[in-house]
C-alpha positions in Angstrom: 37.3 15.5 44.4 37.5 12.9 41.8 34.0 12.4 41.2 33.8 16.4 40.7 36.6 16.1 38.1 34.8 13.0 36.3 31.5 14.9 36.2 33.3 17.9 35.1 34.7 16.1 32.2 31.5 14.6 31.0 30.2 18.2 30.8 32.9 19.0 28.9 32.9 16.4 26.4 29.2 17.0 26.3 29.8 20.6 25.3 31.9 19.7 22.4 29.5 17.1 21.4 26.8 19.6 21.5 28.9 22.6 19.4 29.4 20.3 16.3 25.8 19.0 15.8 24.3 22.6 16.5 26.7 23.8 13.7 25.9 21.4 11.0 22.2 21.1 12.3 22.0 24.7 11.7 22.6 23.9 8.2 19.9 21.2 7.9 17.6 23.9 9.6 18.2 26.6 6.9 17.3 23.8 4.3 14.4 22.8 6.1 13.2 26.5 6.0 14.0 26.9 2.4 12.1 23.9 1.5 9.0 24.9 3.3 9.2 28.3 1.5 9.1 26.7 -2.3 6.2 24.6 -1.3 4.4 27.7 0.4 4.9 30.0 -2.9 5.1 27.2 -5.6 2.1 24.9 -7.1 2.7 22.6 -4.5 0.9 25.0 -2.1 -1.9 23.5 -2.1 -0.7 20.0 -0.6 1.8 22.0 1.5 -1.6 23.7 3.5 -3.3 19.9 3.7 -0.4 18.5 5.1 -0.1 20.9 7.9 -4.3 20.8 8.7 -3.9 16.9 8.9 -5.8 15.8 11.7 -4.2 13.3 14.0 -6.2 11.5 16.6 -4.5 9.5 19.9 -7.0 8.6 22.0 -7.3 6.1 25.3 -10.9 5.4 25.9 -12.6 8.6 26.5 -9.2 10.5 26.7 -8.0 11.9 23.6 -5.9 14.6 21.6 -7.6 15.7 18.2 -5.2 18.0 16.4 -3.8 19.0 12.9 -0.1 18.0 12.1 1.1 21.6 12.9 0.0 21.5 16.5 1.2 18.1 17.4 4.6 19.6 15.8 4.1 22.9 17.9 2.9 21.1 20.9 4.2 17.8 21.1 7.5 17.5 19.1 8.7 21.2 20.6 7.5 20.0 24.1 10.9 17.5 23.3 12.7 20.2 22.3 12.1 22.0 25.8 13.2 19.1 27.5 16.6 19.3 25.7 16.9 22.7 26.5 15.8 22.2 30.6 18.4 19.2 30.2 21.6 21.2 29.0 20.5 24.0 31.0 21.0 21.9 33.6 24.0 20.0 33.3 25.3 23.4 32.3 24.2 25.1 35.5 25.8 21.8 37.8 28.9 21.3 35.8 29.6 23.1 33.3 30.3 27.3 32.3 27.3 28.1 34.3 28.0 27.1 37.6 30.7 29.2 37.9 29.2 33.0 38.5 32.6 34.7 37.6 31.6 32.7 33.8 28.0 33.4 33.7 28.0 36.7 34.7 28.9 38.1 31.4 26.5 35.9 29.1 24.1 36.1 31.4 24.2 40.6 31.6 24.5 40.0 27.3 21.4 37.8 27.5 19.7 40.0 29.6 20.4 42.8 27.5 19.6 41.0 24.0 15.8 40.6 25.3 15.1 43.4 27.0 16.4 46.1 24.5 14.8 44.0 21.0 11.6 43.6 23.3 11.3 47.1 23.5 12.5 48.4 20.0 8.8 46.2 19.6 6.7 47.7 21.7 7.8 51.2 21.0 7.2 50.4 16.8 3.9 48.8 17.5 2.5 51.0 20.6 -1.0 51.9 20.7 -1.9 48.4 18.7 -3.6 46.2 21.1 -3.8 43.2 18.6 0.1 43.6 17.6 1.7 44.1 21.2 1.4 40.0 22.1 4.3 39.8 19.7 6.3 41.8 21.9 8.6 38.9 23.0 9.0 37.3 19.0 12.8 39.1 18.6 14.0 37.9 22.1 15.4 34.8 21.6 18.5 33.3 19.8 18.1 30.4 17.9 21.5 28.3 18.7 21.4 25.9 16.2 21.0 28.3 13.1 23.5 30.8 14.9 26.0 28.1 16.0 25.5 26.7 12.4 26.7 30.3 10.5 29.5 31.0 13.1 31.0 27.1 12.2 31.4 28.9 8.3 33.9 30.8 9.6 36.2 27.2 10.9 39.1 27.4 12.9 39.3 31.2 13.3 36.8 31.1 15.9 37.9 31.3 19.7 36.4 28.5 21.4 35.6 31.2 24.1 33.9 32.9 21.4 32.0 29.4 20.8 30.9 28.6 24.8 30.2 33.1 24.9 27.7 32.7 22.5 26.4 29.4 23.3 25.5 30.8 26.6 24.1 33.6 25.7 21.5 31.3 24.0 20.8 29.0 26.5 20.2 31.6 28.9 18.2 33.2 26.1 15.8 30.1 25.8 15.6 30.4 30.0 14.2 33.7 29.3 11.8 32.3 26.7 10.5 30.0 28.6 10.2 32.4 31.6 7.9 34.9 29.2 5.9 32.1 27.8 4.8 30.8 30.8 4.1 34.5 32.1 2.3 35.8 29.0 1.4 32.8 26.6 -1.5 31.3 28.4 -5.3 31.2 28.3 -8.6 29.9 29.6 -7.1 28.2 32.5 -8.6 25.0 33.6 -7.5 24.5 37.3 -8.8 20.6 37.1 -6.0 20.1 34.7 -3.5 22.0 36.1 -4.1 19.9 39.2 -3.3 16.8 37.8 -0.2 18.2 36.1 1.1 19.3 39.5 0.4 15.8 40.9 2.1 14.4 38.0 5.0 17.2 39.1 5.1 16.2 42.9 5.5 12.6 41.5 8.5 13.8 39.3 10.2 15.4 41.9 9.5 12.7 44.5 11.3 10.1 42.1 14.5 12.1 42.3 14.3 12.6 45.8 14.2 8.7 45.8 17.1 8.3 43.8 15.0 6.9 40.8 17.6 6.8 38.0 15.7 4.9 35.3 14.4 7.0 32.7 11.3 5.0 31.9 9.4 6.4 35.1 10.2 9.8 34.4 8.9 9.8 30.8 5.6 7.8 31.8 4.8 10.8 34.4 6.4 13.4 31.9 3.6 12.0 29.0 0.4 12.1 31.9 2.1 16.1 32.6 2.3 17.2 29.4 -1.3 16.2 28.5 -2.5 17.9 31.6 -0.4 20.8 30.8 -1.8 20.8 27.1 -5.8 20.8 28.5 -4.9 23.3 31.1 -4.4 26.4 29.0 -0.8 26.4 29.8 1.3 25.8 26.6 2.2 22.4 26.6 5.8 22.9 26.1 6.1 23.9 29.1 5.7 19.9 30.6 8.8 19.4 29.2 10.8 22.0 31.1 9.4 20.6 34.2 10.6 16.8 33.1 14.2 18.1 32.1 14.8 19.6 35.5 13.6 17.0 37.7 16.2 14.2 35.5 18.8 13.3 37.9 22.4 14.5 37.4 24.0 11.9 39.1 23.7 8.2 40.1 23.9 7.7 43.4 24.9 4.1 43.2 27.3 5.0 40.3 29.6 8.2 40.4 30.4 7.1 36.5 26.8 7.7 35.1 24.5 10.2 34.6 20.9 10.1 33.8 20.9 13.2 32.7 23.7 13.0 30.3 22.5 9.6 28.7 18.9 11.0 28.1 20.9 14.4 26.6 23.2 12.4 24.2 19.9 9.8 23.1 17.6 13.2 22.3 20.6 15.2 20.8 20.7 14.0 17.4 16.9 13.4 17.1 16.2 17.2 18.0 18.9 18.4 15.9 18.0 16.7 12.9 14.3 16.0 12.5 12.3 18.1 15.1 13.9 21.0 14.5 13.7 20.7 10.7 10.9 19.3 10.8 9.3 22.9 12.7 11.1 25.3 10.6 9.4 23.4 7.2 6.0 23.5 8.9 6.4 27.1 10.4 8.5 28.8 7.4 6.1 28.1 4.9 5.1 32.0 4.0 3.0 32.5 1.0 4.9 35.7 -0.3 2.9 36.0 -3.2 1.4 39.4 -3.7 4.1 40.9 -0.6 5.6 44.2 -2.0 8.9 45.0 -0.5 7.1 48.0 1.4 5.6 45.4 3.8 8.6 45.1 5.9 7.8 48.7 6.3 4.1 47.3 8.7 4.7 48.0 12.2 5.0 44.0 12.8 7.5 42.8 10.4 9.6 46.1 10.9 9.4 46.3 14.8 10.7 42.0 14.5 13.0 42.9 11.9 14.5 46.0 14.0 14.6 44.0 17.4 16.2 41.3 15.7 18.9 43.1 13.7 19.5 45.9 15.9 18.1 45.4 19.2 20.2 42.0 19.7 23.5 43.7 18.9 22.4 46.9 20.7 21.7 44.9 24.1 24.3 42.2 23.7 27.2 44.4 23.5 25.7 47.4 25.6 24.9 45.4 28.3 28.2 42.9 28.4 29.9 46.4 28.0 28.2 48.0 31.3 28.7 44.4 33.2 32.5 44.4 32.5 32.7 48.4 33.2 31.0 47.3 36.8 33.3 45.0 37.6 30.6 42.5 37.2 31.8 40.6 34.5 35.4 40.4 32.3 35.9 39.7 28.9 37.1 36.3 28.2 40.5 35.9 27.0 41.2 35.8 23.2 37.9 37.6 22.5 37.7 41.2 21.2 34.8 43.9 22.1 34.8 43.5 17.9 34.2 40.0 17.9 31.4 40.5 20.7 29.6 42.8 18.2 29.9 40.6 15.7 28.6 38.0 17.6 25.7 40.3 19.2 24.9 40.8 15.0 24.6 36.9 15.4 22.3 36.6 18.0 19.6 38.1 15.7 19.3 34.9 14.2 16.1 34.5 16.2 14.8 31.7 14.2 13.2 29.1 15.5 12.1 30.4 18.8 10.5 33.8 17.3 8.8 31.9 14.6 7.4 29.5 18.2 6.9 32.8 20.0 4.8 34.2 17.1 2.6 31.1 16.7 1.3 31.7 20.4 1.1 35.2 19.5 -1.1 35.1 16.7 -2.0 32.2 15.5 -5.2 31.5 17.2 -6.6 34.9 16.4 -4.9 37.0 13.9 -3.8 35.3 10.9 -2.9 38.3 9.1 -0.5 39.2 11.8 1.2 35.7 12.3 1.8 36.2 8.3 3.2 39.4 8.7 5.3 38.3 11.7 7.0 35.6 10.0 7.6 38.1 7.0 9.8 40.3 10.0 11.3 37.0 11.4 12.7 36.0 7.9 14.0 39.4 7.0 15.7 39.8 10.5 17.6 36.7 10.9 18.7 36.6 7.2 20.0 40.3 7.9 21.7 39.3 11.2 23.0 35.9 9.7 24.6 37.3 6.8 25.6 40.9 8.5 26.9 38.6 11.9 28.9 36.4 9.3 30.5 39.3 7.4 31.5 41.5 10.5 33.2 38.0 12.1 34.7 37.4 9.3 36.7 41.0 9.2 37.3 41.1 12.7 38.5 37.4 13.8 42.4 36.4 12.9 43.4 34.5 10.0 45.5 32.6 12.0 44.0 30.7 14.5 46.9 30.5 17.2 46.2 34.7 17.3 42.7 34.0 17.8 
């Protein structure tokens, strides 16, 4: 019993640190995106483009990876981000708020609706266009850092239960995005590379089963798996997810030690303060010159913007209310339906994951649709951030004690 209490206490402390880091990190994320936009729409645009296309090669004998800087960020650094997502998800499932079925029901319903409705809206707007349809998942996920950053602007007026609900929805959204990426954004599979990746994964599982708690062997096999997945045609970031799921939560020889929590603690500041801002800087730089406001009415940006701004709150609120009405979930204490509605709008901040999925959908084949998708992401995310903040500011009690 004492071991369970100890693990739960550490999970709660990790969650508090997570919320504080993500709230501040959201502001840095926005700043990095703004800088990228400024670079792309200034005399520095040429230098910005050259920087992102800068070739970088890592080679060991005949085996090597040769990619431009942009793809090192999107395929390499973002694998570290997905590793952190997997660690957070595993911790929450084993010892956090997702470990209790009664606690997970509402955010699970909200997350499901918050993915299905935006995808349906995008697909409806872009029906009949086979080139645009691969972008159906762009408005499906919530950017937890950005959303918590906006929520943090309301300070102590925000009930802790509301922050936890947003965090759970966003984490489950990320899980859904991982599944979508694995199922729909793969091409030209190399079975030899997949075999090597599978062998590395088996080795990671064996380390876990044998009780290995040092992180170094996991990282070494994880690098082999990442390289194999990169060469396989499956997106390399999924290697980060697989690695995270094999990191042991507990040390059999020391109940007070958690390898997973140590790694999560070490990675979190790097991801929040460096990797995500760098990703935003590299991917948000859309050249807006010559783009008229009417460009937002083109099917791809319109479908994304509507999916984020309208589809997210409709899905989150609708599916959440249905789960409560069916007796499958209950509204947390101190949280009202008006607050959930505002939270649903805030979930339309899809920034980081939406940009990432857009690069998977369009970067290789349709540069024009990639630009259009980023315009829709920026418009929908900005509208959701402003409207979500305004709604929550209006509906949350000014006295935190009444929240």
